[in-house]
C-alpha positions as CSV (number, residue, x, y, z in Angstrom):
1,M,-22.6,-37.6,-20.5
2,I,-25.0,-35.2,-18.8
3,E,-28.7,-35.1,-19.5
4,E,-29.8,-32.8,-22.3
5,T,-32.6,-31.1,-20.4
6,F,-30.4,-30.5,-17.4
7,L,-27.7,-29.0,-19.6
8,E,-30.2,-26.8,-21.4
9,R,-31.5,-25.5,-18.1
10,I,-28.0,-24.7,-16.9
11,I,-27.2,-23.0,-20.2
12,A,-30.4,-20.9,-20.0
13,D,-29.6,-19.9,-16.4
14,Y,-25.9,-19.1,-16.8
15,Y,-25.1,-18.3,-20.4
16,E,-25.4,-14.5,-20.3
17,I,-24.0,-14.3,-16.7
18,L,-20.9,-16.1,-17.8
19,I,-20.5,-14.0,-20.9
20,R,-20.5,-10.8,-18.8
21,Y,-18.1,-12.4,-16.3
22,C,-15.7,-13.4,-19.1
23,M,-15.9,-10.0,-20.7
24,A,-15.0,-8.4,-17.4
25,R,-12.1,-10.8,-16.7
26,M,-10.7,-10.8,-20.2
27,H,-11.2,-7.1,-21.1
28,R,-12.2,-8.2,-24.5
29,G,-15.4,-8.1,-26.6
30,Y,-18.6,-10.1,-26.6
31,S,-17.5,-12.6,-29.3
32,E,-14.3,-13.6,-27.4
33,A,-16.2,-14.0,-24.2
34,E,-18.8,-16.1,-26.0
35,D,-16.0,-18.4,-27.4
36,V,-14.8,-19.0,-23.8
37,V,-18.3,-19.6,-22.5
38,Q,-19.0,-22.1,-25.3
39,E,-15.8,-24.0,-24.3
40,V,-17.1,-24.0,-20.7
41,F,-20.4,-25.6,-21.7
42,L,-18.7,-28.0,-24.0
43,A,-16.6,-29.2,-21.0
44,L,-19.7,-29.5,-18.9
45,S,-21.5,-31.5,-21.6
46,L,-18.5,-33.9,-21.9
47,K,-18.2,-34.4,-18.1
48,E,-19.0,-38.0,-17.3
49,N,-19.8,-38.0,-13.6
50,I,-21.4,-34.8,-12.5
51,N,-23.2,-34.8,-9.2
52,L,-26.4,-32.8,-9.2
53,N,-25.7,-31.9,-5.6
54,D,-22.4,-30.2,-6.6
55,N,-22.3,-26.5,-6.8
56,I,-22.7,-26.1,-10.6
57,K,-22.3,-22.3,-10.4
58,S,-18.9,-22.6,-8.7
59,W,-17.8,-25.3,-11.2
60,L,-18.8,-23.0,-14.1
61,Y,-16.9,-20.0,-12.8
62,K,-13.8,-22.0,-12.0
63,T,-13.8,-23.6,-15.4
64,A,-14.4,-20.2,-17.0
65,N,-11.3,-18.9,-15.2
66,Y,-9.2,-21.8,-16.6
67,K,-10.6,-21.3,-20.1
68,I,-9.9,-17.6,-19.9
69,M,-6.3,-18.2,-18.9
70,K,-5.9,-20.7,-21.8
71,Y,-7.6,-18.3,-24.3
72,L,-5.5,-15.3,-23.3
73,S,-2.2,-17.3,-23.4
74,K,-3.0,-18.4,-26.9
75,N,-4.5,-15.1,-28.1
76,P,-2.4,-12.3,-26.6
77,W,-3.7,-8.8,-27.1
78,F,-1.1,-6.2,-27.9
79,E,-1.7,-2.6,-28.9
80,D,0.7,-0.5,-30.9
81,I,1.3,2.2,-28.4
82,T,3.2,4.4,-30.9
83,E,-0.2,5.4,-32.3
84,I,-1.6,6.2,-28.9
85,V,1.3,8.1,-27.4
86,D,2.4,11.4,-29.0
87,L,6.1,11.7,-28.7
88,P,7.4,15.1,-27.6
89,E,8.8,17.4,-30.3
90,Q,11.8,18.3,-28.2
91,E,14.5,16.0,-27.0
92,I,14.1,14.7,-23.5
93,T,16.9,15.8,-21.2
94,E,18.0,14.9,-17.7
95,P,16.8,17.3,-15.0
96,E,19.1,20.3,-14.5
97,D,19.4,19.8,-10.7
98,N,20.5,16.7,-9.0
99,I,18.4,16.0,-6.0
100,F,21.2,14.2,-4.2
101,E,23.3,17.4,-4.2
102,L,21.2,18.4,-1.2
103,L,22.8,15.6,0.9
104,S,26.2,15.5,2.6
105,D,28.6,12.8,1.6
106,S,27.9,10.9,4.8
107,E,24.1,11.1,4.3
108,L,24.5,9.9,0.7
109,D,26.7,7.0,1.8
110,L,24.2,6.1,4.6
111,L,21.3,6.0,2.1
112,K,23.2,3.9,-0.4
113,N,24.3,1.4,2.2
114,Y,20.8,1.3,3.7
115,Y,19.1,0.6,0.4
116,Y,21.7,-1.7,-0.9
117,G,20.9,-4.1,1.9
118,A,23.6,-3.5,4.5
119,D,23.0,-5.0,8.0
120,K,21.0,-2.3,9.8
121,E,22.7,-2.9,13.2
122,K,26.2,-2.7,11.7
123,L,25.2,0.4,9.7
124,A,23.8,2.1,12.8
125,S,26.9,1.4,14.9
126,Q,29.2,2.6,12.1
127,N,27.3,5.9,12.2
128,G,27.1,6.1,16.0
129,L,23.4,5.6,16.1
130,S,20.9,3.1,17.5
131,V,18.9,1.1,15.0
132,N,15.8,3.2,15.8
133,A,17.8,6.4,15.3
134,L,19.0,5.1,12.0
135,Y,15.5,4.5,10.8
136,S,14.5,8.0,12.0
137,K,17.5,9.6,10.2
138,V,16.7,7.8,6.9
139,K,13.1,8.9,7.2
140,R,14.1,12.5,7.8
141,I,16.5,12.4,4.8
142,K,13.8,10.9,2.6
143,K,11.3,13.6,3.7
144,R,13.8,16.4,2.9
145,L,14.4,14.9,-0.5
146,K,10.7,14.6,-1.2
147,E,10.0,18.2,-0.1
148,S,12.8,19.4,-2.3
149,Q,11.4,17.5,-5.2
150,N,7.9,18.8,-4.7
151,Q,9.3,22.4,-4.5
152,G,11.1,21.8,-7.8
153,E,8.0,20.5,-9.5
154,N,6.0,23.5,-8.3
155,K,8.8,25.9,-9.5
156,H,8.5,24.5,-13.1
157,K,4.7,24.7,-13.3
158,P,3.3,27.6,-15.4
């Protein structure tokens, strides 16, 4: 066991600091953080062979992290989001315009194969392109789609 005066000095020096640290890491209130800090100091008091040359501050923070993880796994915090989020009065529908209608069939096939993990060299040769040209073409298609989407969003704003 650790000396009482040594333990009291450590508690006096680090108690409030550790509570603030735990509150920030846990995103909980003072009492929950205080519970964790008390667990940390209990573990310190039960520690048999503590070296006074060890970095106590580092040990306290590391132990606090472990105690926080243990506390959060046993005490999950869920909010009922139905009270927070107001659901819209009207029914949510799909967008009227399909953004992919802007693409030719070959461009759409190219994008699908590109993003579904096709071999880039093989895909480039099938389309008569070098690999760098393939990357450039995909980038131009994405840019065109993004510009179209941004124009559509601006069109719907009041």
